[in-house]
C-alpha positions as CSV (number, residue, x, y, z in Angstrom):
1,M,98.7,24.5,17.2
2,K,98.2,22.4,20.3
3,L,100.4,22.7,23.3
4,G,100.5,19.9,25.8
5,V,101.6,20.4,29.4
6,L,102.7,17.3,31.3
7,R,102.8,16.8,35.1
8,E,106.3,16.7,36.6
9,Q,107.4,13.2,37.7
10,S,110.3,13.9,40.0
11,P,109.4,13.3,43.7
12,G,109.0,16.5,45.6
13,H,108.9,18.6,42.4
14,I,106.3,21.3,42.8
15,R,106.6,23.4,39.7
16,V,104.6,23.3,36.5
17,L,105.8,24.8,33.2
18,V,102.6,26.8,32.4
19,A,100.9,28.8,35.1
20,R,97.5,30.3,34.5
21,A,98.7,33.8,33.7
22,N,100.9,32.3,30.9
23,L,98.1,30.1,29.7
24,E,95.9,33.1,29.1
25,R,98.7,34.7,27.0
26,L,99.1,31.5,25.0
27,T,95.5,31.1,24.2
28,K,95.2,34.7,23.1
29,Q,98.1,33.9,20.6
30,G,96.0,31.1,19.2
31,W,97.4,28.1,21.0
32,E,95.0,25.3,22.1
33,V,96.4,24.1,25.5
34,L,96.0,20.6,26.8
35,V,97.0,20.1,30.5
36,Q,97.5,16.7,32.0
37,T,95.2,16.0,34.9
38,G,96.8,17.2,38.1
39,A,99.7,18.9,36.4
40,G,99.5,22.1,38.5
41,E,98.3,20.7,41.8
42,A,101.7,20.7,43.6
43,A,102.2,24.4,42.5
44,G,98.7,25.4,43.7
45,F,96.9,25.4,40.4
46,A,93.8,23.2,40.3
47,D,92.5,21.7,37.1
48,A,89.5,24.0,37.4
49,A,91.9,27.1,37.2
50,Y,93.2,25.8,33.9
51,T,89.8,25.1,32.4
52,A,88.6,28.5,33.5
53,A,91.5,29.9,31.5
54,S,90.4,28.0,28.4
55,A,92.6,24.9,28.6
56,S,91.4,21.4,28.3
57,I,92.3,18.8,30.9
58,A,93.5,15.4,29.6
59,T,95.3,12.2,30.5
60,A,99.0,12.0,29.7
61,D,98.2,9.6,26.8
62,E,95.8,12.1,25.4
63,V,98.2,15.0,25.7
64,L,101.0,13.0,24.0
65,A,98.6,11.9,21.2
66,K,97.0,15.2,20.4
67,A,99.6,17.9,21.1
68,D,101.9,19.3,18.5
69,V,104.3,20.5,21.2
70,V,104.7,18.9,24.6
71,V,106.4,20.7,27.5
72,M,107.5,20.0,31.0
73,I,110.4,21.2,33.2
74,R,112.4,18.0,33.5
75,A,112.7,15.3,30.9
76,P,110.2,12.5,31.3
77,K,111.3,9.2,32.9
78,A,111.6,6.3,30.6
79,D,109.0,4.3,32.5
80,A,106.4,7.1,32.7
81,P,102.9,6.5,31.4
């Protein structure tokens, strides 16, 4: 199964739903994780930290097209890419 993690869109929102520690747990359980470029930046998680923990970095469109399950903290805005 593929899990997609999208970047939060609300101004000033600094959280991301999947932190690196959780990512390692998910990949050990067999999940392939796709993280939108920059999804963790505001929370202090660089894209490189996600790739080091076996995630793939992708555009929002790629995450939406490839993931079986997509997660984020707040619902996406209607005009989001």
